[in-house]
ZAMARGU-4260 file (C-alpha; in steps of 0.2 Angstrom, whole numbers, plus 5000, padded with zeros to 4 digits):
<rodrens>
0) 4581/4836/4829 | 4578/4823/4843 | 4582/4827/4861 | 4596/4815/4860 | 4603/4822/4845
5) 4603/4840/4853 | 4611/4833/4868 | 4625/4825/4858 | 4628/4841/4849 | 4629/4851/4865
10) 4642/4839/4872 | 4651/4832/4857 | 4654/4849/4848 | 4664/4856/4863 | 4673/4840/4865
15) 4677/4840/4846 | 4683/4858/4848 | 4695/4853/4862 | 4701/4838/4853 | 4704/4849/4837
20) 4713/4862/4848 | 4724/4849/4856 | 4728/4841/4839 | 4732/4858/4831 | 4738/4868/4846
25) 4755/4877/4843 | 4764/4886/4857 | 4773/4895/4843 | 4758/4906/4841 | 4764/4915/4857
30) 4782/4918/4850 | 4778/4936/4844 | 4772/4941/4861 | 4787/4933/4870 | 4799/4940/4857
35) 4792/4958/4860 | 4793/4956/4879 | 4811/4949/4878 | 4817/4963/4866 | 4810/4977/4877
40) 4818/4969/4892 | 4836/4969/4884 | 4835/4983/4872 | 4839/4972/4857 | 4830/4962/4844
45) 4826/4944/4851 | 4820/4930/4840 | 4814/4913/4844 | 4812/4898/4831 | 4801/4887/4842
50) 4792/4887/4859 | 4788/4873/4870 | 4778/4873/4886 | 4775/4858/4898 | 4761/4862/4910
55) 4761/4855/4928 | 4764/4861/4945 | 4782/4866/4939 | 4780/4873/4922 | 4794/4869/4909
60) 4797/4881/4895 | 4809/4878/4881 | 4814/4889/4867 | 4824/4883/4852 | 4835/4895/4841
65) 4835/4909/4853 | 4845/4924/4845 | 4849/4941/4852 | 4855/4953/4839 | 4869/4966/4840
70) 4864/4985/4842 | 4858/4994/4827 | 4872/5000/4816 | 4884/4986/4821 | 4895/4980/4806
75) 4885/4968/4795 | 4892/4950/4795 | 4897/4949/4813 | 4890/4935/4824 | 4875/4940/4835
80) 4877/4944/4853 | 4870/4927/4858 | 4864/4912/4849 | 4857/4898/4859 | 4852/4881/4852
85) 4839/4878/4866 | 4835/4888/4882 | 4826/4878/4895 | 4818/4886/4911 | 4807/4878/4924
90) 4796/4888/4935 | 4787/4885/4951 | 4771/4894/4946 | 4761/4888/4961 | 4773/4895/4973
95) 4773/4911/4964 | 4754/4912/4965 | 4755/4909/4984 | 4767/4924/4985 | 4783/4914/4988
100) 4792/4923/4974 | 4797/4916/4957 | 4808/4901/4959 | 4817/4894/4944 | 4823/4876/4949
105) 4832/4874/4932 | 4840/4885/4919 | 4848/4876/4905 | 4858/4882/4890 | 4862/4870/4876
110) 4876/4875/4865 | 4875/4894/4869 | 4887/4905/4858 | 4891/4922/4865 | 4900/4935/4855
115) 4907/4950/4865 | 4915/4964/4854 | 4921/4981/4856 | 4926/4992/4842 | 4940/5005/4842
120) 4927/5019/4844 | 4923/5012/4861 | 4906/5005/4854 | 4902/4988/4863 | 4889/4976/4858
125) 4887/4969/4876 | 4881/4986/4884 | 4862/4982/4885 | 4849/4994/4888 | 4838/4984/4900
130) 4821/4990/4905 | 4823/4983/4923 | 4807/4976/4929 | 4799/4975/4946 | 4801/4959/4956
135) 4817/4954/4948 | 4826/4954/4965 | 4814/4940/4971 | 4819/4928/4957 | 4829/4913/4963
140) 4838/4901/4952 | 4841/4883/4957 | 4852/4874/4946 | 4862/4881/4931 | 4867/4869/4917
145) 4877/4874/4902 | 4882/4861/4889 | 4895/4865/4876 | 4895/4884/4879 | 4907/4896/4871
150) 4911/4915/4873 | 4921/4923/4859 | 4928/4940/4864 | 4935/4953/4851 | 4941/4969/4859
155) 4954/4979/4849 | 4956/4992/4862 | 4962/4979/4874 | 4972/4970/4860 | 4961/4955/4864
160) 4954/4940/4854 | 4950/4925/4864 | 4938/4911/4866 | 4931/4904/4883 | 4923/4886/4883
165) 4910/4885/4897 | 4901/4870/4904 | 4894/4863/4920 | 4899/4847/4928 | 4891/4836/4941
170) 4875/4837/4951 | 4870/4844/4969 | 4885/4847/4980 | 4897/4841/4967 | 4891/4853/4954
175) 4904/4865/4947 | 4906/4877/4933 | 4922/4875/4922 | 4929/4889/4910 | 4944/4886/4899
180) 4951/4901/4889 | 4963/4902/4875 | 4968/4916/4863 | 4976/4933/4865 | 4974/4947/4878
185) 4984/4963/4879 | 4994/4958/4864 | 5000/4942/4873 | 4995/4924/4872 | 4982/4919/4885
190) 4977/4902/4892 | 4967/4899/4908 | 4956/4887/4917 | 4943/4892/4930 | 4933/4880/4941
195) 4920/4886/4953 | 4906/4879/4963 | 4888/4876/4957 | 4875/4890/4956 | 4866/4882/4971
200) 4881/4884/4983 | 4882/4903/4978 | 4868/4906/4991 | 4873/4893/5004 | 4884/4902/5017
205) 4886/4886/5026 | 4897/4879/5012 | 4909/4892/5005 | 4910/4893/4986 | 4926/4886/4980
210) 4937/4895/4968 | 4952/4889/4957 | 4959/4899/4944 | 4976/4897/4934 | 4980/4910/4921
215) 4994/4913/4910 | 4995/4929/4900 | 5011/4929/4890 | 5025/4927/4903 | 5013/4932/4917
220) 5006/4919/4929 | 4991/4921/4940 | 4984/4909/4953 | 4969/4911/4963 | 4963/4897/4975
225) 4952/4896/4990 | 4934/4899/4995 | 4922/4914/4996 | 4909/4914/5010 | 4896/4925/5001
230) 4900/4927/4983 | 4884/4936/4979 | 4889/4950/4991 | 4907/4948/4987 | 4912/4945/5005
235) 4921/4933/5016 | 4935/4927/5005 | 4948/4915/5010 | 4958/4915/4994 | 4977/4914/4991
240) 4983/4925/4976 | 4999/4922/4968 | 5007/4932/4954 | 5024/4930/4945 | 5032/4936/4929
245) 5047/4946/4922 | 5039/4963/4924 | 5025/4971/4934 | 5022/4983/4920 | 5013/4969/4911
250) 5000/4967/4925 | 4989/4983/4922 | 4977/4974/4909 | 4974/4960/4922 | 4973/4971/4938
255) 4966/4987/4931 | 4979/5000/4937 | 4995/5006/4930 | 5012/4999/4937 | 5030/5005/4932
260) 5043/4993/4925 | 5050/4981/4938 | 5062/4967/4937 | 5056/4949/4938 | 5044/4946/4953
265) 5036/4932/4963 | 5023/4937/4976 | 5008/4929/4985 | 4996/4934/4999 | 4978/4933/5005
270) 4964/4941/4995 | 4950/4948/5006 | 4933/4954/5000 | 4922/4965/5010 | 4909/4968/4997
275) 4912/4981/4984 | 4918/4994/4997 | 4934/4986/5001 | 4946/4974/4993 | 4963/4970/5002
280) 4978/4960/4997 | 4987/4956/5014 | 5001/4945/5021 | 5011/4949/5005 | 5027/4940/5003
285) 5039/4938/4989 | 5053/4945/4979 | 5056/4959/4967 | 5072/4957/4957 | 5085/4955/4971
290) 5074/4963/4984 | 5061/4955/4996 | 5044/4963/4998 | 5030/4961/5011 | 5015/4971/5017
295) 4997/4974/5012 | 4987/4984/4999 | 4969/4989/5002 | 4958/4997/4988 | 4941/5005/4989
300) 4935/5004/4971 | 4928/5019/4963 | 4910/5021/4959 | 4898/5032/4950 | 4890/5045/4960
305) 4878/5058/4953 | 4885/5055/4936 | 4903/5058/4941 | 4916/5044/4942 | 4925/5042/4959
310) 4943/5037/4959 | 4948/5021/4968 | 4957/5025/4984 | 4972/5013/4987 | 4982/5012/5003
315) 4999/5002/5002 | 5010/4998/5017 | 5025/4989/5011 | 5042/4985/5018 | 5058/4976/5013
320) 5071/4968/5024 | 5084/4970/5010 | 5082/4981/4995 | 5093/4984/4980 | 5089/5002/4974
325) 5092/4996/4956 | 5076/4986/4957 | 5066/5002/4960 | 5073/5013/4946 | 5058/5010/4936
330) 5048/5021/4947 | 5058/5036/4942 | 5058/5031/4924 | 5074/5022/4923 | 5078/5004/4918
335) 5076/4993/4933 | 5087/4979/4939 | 5105/4975/4933 | 5112/4963/4920 | 5114/4950/4934
340) 5098/4953/4943 | 5089/4937/4949 | 5077/4928/4937 | 5080/4942/4924 | 5075/4937/4906
345) 5088/4938/4892 | 5079/4953/4886 | 5080/4962/4903 | 5098/4958/4905 | 5101/4965/4887
350) 5091/4981/4891 | 5100/4983/4908 | 5117/4981/4899 | 5112/4994/4886 | 5106/5006/4899
355) 5123/5005/4907 | 5131/5008/4890 | 5120/5023/4886 | 5129/5040/4885 | 5116/5048/4898
360) 5113/5044/4916 | 5097/5053/4921 | 5081/5043/4916 | 5072/5052/4901 | 5056/5041/4901
365) 5041/5053/4899 | 5030/5054/4914 | 5012/5048/4909 | 5002/5061/4918 | 4985/5054/4914
370) 4990/5037/4922 | 4993/5047/4938 | 4975/5051/4939 | 4968/5033/4939 | 4967/5033/4958
375) 4971/5042/4974 | 4986/5032/4982 | 4993/5032/5000 | 5010/5023/5001 | 5021/5019/5016
380) 5037/5010/5012 | 5053/5005/5022 | 5068/4996/5016 | 5077/4991/5032 | 5094/4988/5023
385) 5100/4994/5006 | 5111/4982/4996 | 5126/4988/4986 | 5145/4987/4987 | 5147/5005/4983
390) 5131/5012/4991 | 5134/5023/5006 | 5115/5022/5010 | 5109/5011/5025 | 5090/5011/5024
395) 5076/5019/5015 | 5059/5026/5020 | 5046/5034/5009 | 5029/5042/5013 | 5020/5047/4997
400) 5002/5052/4992 | 4995/5054/4974 | 4979/5064/4976 | 4970/5070/4960 | 4986/5067/4950
405) 4997/5077/4961 | 5012/5068/4969 | 5018/5073/4986 | 5033/5064/4994 | 5034/5069/5012
410) 5047/5063/5015 | 5059/5051/5007 | 5073/5047/5019 | 5090/5038/5017 | 5100/5033/5032
415) 5119/5036/5030 | 5127/5029/5046 | 5120/5039/5061 | 5114/5053/5049 | 5100/5055/5036
420) 5097/5062/5019 | 5079/5068/5019 | 5069/5075/5004 | 5052/5082/5001 | 5045/5082/4983
425) 5029/5090/4976 | 5025/5086/4958 | 5009/5094/4951 | 5002/5091/4933 | 5003/5106/4922
430) 4994/5097/4907 | 4994/5079/4900 | 5012/5080/4896 | 5022/5089/4909 | 5023/5093/4928
435) 5029/5106/4939 | 5041/5100/4952 | 5047/5107/4969 | 5059/5098/4980 | 5070/5102/4996
440) 5084/5091/5003 | 5091/5091/5020 | 5108/5083/5025 | 5107/5079/5043 | 5124/5073/5050
445) 5129/5062/5036 | 5141/5050/5042 | 5158/5052/5033 | 5165/5036/5039 | 5150/5027/5031
450) 5152/5036/5014 | 5171/5033/5014 | 5169/5015/5018 | 5156/5012/5004 | 5169/5011/4989
455) 5182/5002/5000 | 5195/5015/4995 | 5195/5029/5009 | 5193/5030/5027 | 5186/5045/5037
460) 5176/5051/5051 | 5165/5066/5055 | 5148/5072/5049 | 5141/5083/5034 | 5126/5093/5035
465) 5117/5105/5023 | 5102/5110/5013 | 5096/5111/4995 | 5081/5116/4985 | 5075/5114/4967
470) 5061/5120/4956 | 5057/5115/4938 | 5045/5109/4925 | 5047/5095/4912 | 5040/5078/4907
475) 5054/5066/4914 | 5067/5066/4927 | 5081/5071/4915 | 5070/5085/4909 | 5066/5091/4926
480) 5084/5092/4931 | 5089/5100/4915 | 5077/5114/4917 | 5080/5116/4936 | 5083/5131/4947
485) 5089/5131/4965 | 5104/5129/4976 | 5113/5117/4988 | 5124/5121/5003 | 5133/5109/5014
490) 5147/5109/5027 | 5158/5097/5037 | 5167/5102/5053 | 5179/5090/5062 | 5183/5072/5058
495) 5196/5065/5047 | 5199/5059/5029 | 5211/5046/5022 | 5226/5056/5016 | 5225/5048/4999
500) 5209/5058/4996 | 5219/5074/4997 | 5236/5069/4992 | 5230/5062/4975 | 5222/5078/4970
505) 5238/5087/4975 | 5250/5075/4967 | 5257/5070/4984 | 5267/5055/4977 | 5274/5049/4993
510) 5258/5047/5004 | 5248/5041/4989 | 5261/5027/4987 | 5259/5022/5005 | 5240/5022/5003
515) 5242/5011/4988 | 5253/4999/4998 | 5238/4997/5011 | 5245/5009/5024 | 5233/5024/5022
520) 5236/5039/5033 | 5222/5049/5041 | 5222/5068/5039 | 5211/5078/5051 | 5197/5088/5043
525) 5196/5106/5050 | 5182/5112/5039 | 5173/5108/5023 | 5161/5121/5015 | 5151/5119/4999
530) 5139/5131/4990 | 5131/5126/4973 | 5119/5136/4963 | 5107/5128/4950 | 5101/5139/4936
535) 5092/5132/4920 | 5101/5115/4923 | 5118/5122/4926 | 5125/5118/4943 | 5138/5131/4947
540) 5151/5127/4960 | 5151/5144/4968 | 5163/5138/4982 | 5169/5121/4988 | 5184/5121/5000
545) 5191/5107/5010 | 5203/5112/5024 | 5213/5097/5031 | 5228/5096/5042 | 5239/5095/5027
550) 5232/5105/5013 | 5218/5116/5007 | 5208/5110/4991 | 5197/5122/4981 | 5185/5116/4968
555) 5177/5127/4954 | 5167/5124/4938 | 5150/5117/4934 | 5140/5102/4930 | 5128/5104/4915
560) 5113/5093/4920 | 5104/5096/4903 | 5119/5090/4893 | 5126/5079/4908 | 5143/5086/4906
565) 5157/5090/4918 | 5169/5105/4919 | 5177/5105/4936 | 5194/5111/4942 | 5202/5105/4959
570) 5217/5115/4966 | 5226/5108/4981 | 5240/5118/4991 | 5250/5111/5005 | 5250/5120/5021
575) 5269/5116/5023 | 5283/5111/5012 | 5286/5093/5009 | 5296/5083/4997 | 5286/5078/4981
580) 5273/5092/4985 | 5268/5099/4968 | 5255/5113/4969 | 5244/5110/4954 | 5226/5108/4948
585) 5216/5093/4943 | 5203/5095/4928 | 5188/5084/4928 | 5179/5085/4911 | 5168/5073/4900
590) 5151/5067/4905 | 5142/5059/4920 | 5144/5042/4913 | 5162/5044/4906 | 5172/5057/4916
595) 5190/5062/4911 | 5202/5066/4925 | 5219/5074/4920 | 5232/5085/4928 | 5230/5104/4925
600) 5243/5116/4918 | 5255/5126/4928 | 5264/5114/4939 | 5278/5122/4949 | 5288/5119/4964
605) 5287/5131/4979 | 5293/5133/4996 | 5277/5136/5005 | 5258/5140/5003 | 5255/5152/5018
610) 5257/5167/5007 | 5244/5161/4995 | 5230/5158/5008 | 5221/5174/5002 | 5219/5167/4984
615) 5214/5150/4991 | 5201/5157/5002 | 5194/5170/4989 | 5179/5158/4985 | 5174/5159/5003
620) 5169/5177/5001 | 5152/5172/4995 | 5149/5161/5010 | 5148/5173/5025 | 5133/5163/5031
625) 5133/5145/5030 | 5122/5135/5043 | 5132/5119/5046 | 5119/5111/5057 | 5133/5105/5068
630) 5139/5108/5086 | 5145/5125/5092 | 5162/5118/5095 | 5163/5112/5077 | 5156/5128/5070
635) 5171/5137/5079 | 5183/5126/5068 | 5176/5133/5052 | 5175/5150/5060 | 5194/5148/5063
640) 5196/5144/5044 | 5186/5160/5039 | 5196/5171/5052 | 5212/5164/5045 | 5207/5169/5028
645) 5204/5186/5033 | 5220/5189/5042 | 5231/5182/5028 | 5237/5191/5012 | 5222/5194/5001
650) 5210/5189/5014 | 5202/5207/5013 | 5191/5200/5000 | 5181/5191/5014 | 5170/5203/5024
655) 5172/5203/5042 | 5156/5196/5052 | 5145/5209/5060 | 5149/5212/5079 | 5140/5200/5089
660) 5137/5188/5075 | 5143/5170/5078 | 5156/5163/5066 | 5148/5152/5054
</rodrens>
């Protein structure tokens, strides 16, 4: 071979090989390597139909027919986790070589189809076993483009089956991501639209990321609009959140925590994000049924530490200028609202009407003990004014904590004129179905004039004080009361009551007629003493005596809290003879909802009642020590009553106080 031929062979053959390589080169040859690396990264089988690479300073890689399979054992026939018509990624390789980190100026997805599913066995296809990988934190994505994307979610545990259409619109500063949702969630129809800023602005703290969400889940409406300063760190939010609907009990699937039943509501406020450590909903304003509501809610979300789940910690500081207690009955297991509550749905009006017609009064909704453990809660609430024509309560104040499922109310306080009704409650879970309850009640100078004015029937003055306690176990308020054991003692010294209150029980026809004509007479109250004993739900009236300027009334009998039945007997005797004065008894029977009041037997005229004082005061024998909580002067009035009982016929049944002991 000549020298020229040899030179041509040395040059021509490599050139020919390069030409042949260019002509026949296929990037698809690298598909097995890429599939293996991708499968290892996500813990699922990944397949690619075709691979294309454009070599330049910025390398462009496109993969057609990208498919990510469901986990092994997933039901056959289901759609794969992801199916993308074309995935395009551009990478600044030269910058990466120079150590500037990996920058991806563009990530594009053409017609991605995502299938998110969770079976009833709590087996989800979207829980990936990623292998991690060093350097991932240095990856920076420039622009994200999604064309004709869709996510289909099927989650039977959440009663959810909906589709979200996803796409990006615009370029540069005008870029935005748009998501439109339709289907069912929590068993209710759901529609929604979310518009957010482009991916580039996620890291641009000089231009806050815009957020605009409008969501309808059944009758519940959610609106979220504003900006987030640093979305990647979930910080710096300037967002207004608005919620409305017929019942807050429909919110848990959306907000992630349980809420009792409520009347219709409309609330709005500012949502603040301080990373994952603190989320607050402040400047709350709105209405709950007929009540206004305001305040703030702060949550520290739970996290996994050393393999153990940490409960969220929620602090609520709420208040109302005007509150209708009927709006809050859902928090004790009752039916909230009334048949005429503002914005109530026809179903809620019907439910309230049926609750009013129900034969029982005490709520019997079971306490959902597991729901008490979802978070630790700290609540402060104050209702400055309590609405209600026949409600003798003026204001409400509650301090409550739920720690590890244990509820402690310390205290709940109701204002009654210048006095207060104060209670402390402790409910500790026994198991997943019942709780142990302990409560104490203190009546501190309850204003009689306020209580008598509430029904617009009687007039009066003075104060009532007393104490009470109860212990019980059960799974509802009705169950707890029906199983309860405890006692109540209360007393009143001084003041006055409208004569109609006493005269009606004693059948004093004349004075009752005057009262009916709008001319009530006031009768001074010398003393009122009451002692009740609760045993296994039976509230026994051990003694209840009212001593006025005109008569003495004794009450005996019991209330059955388990059966909600009444069996009471009232007997009134005049202290002096008067025309039309008929000593008799009044029997009150029936149920809490439907009491029956009728005269008792044994009506007979008499000339006076002084000789019968011993019989009248016999029940007081069990009350040698009743702490009135009143002034010393008022204590002496009840002391006079007790002394009179001892000195009259039959009064020997009442023991004399020990020497030096004060009359009580």
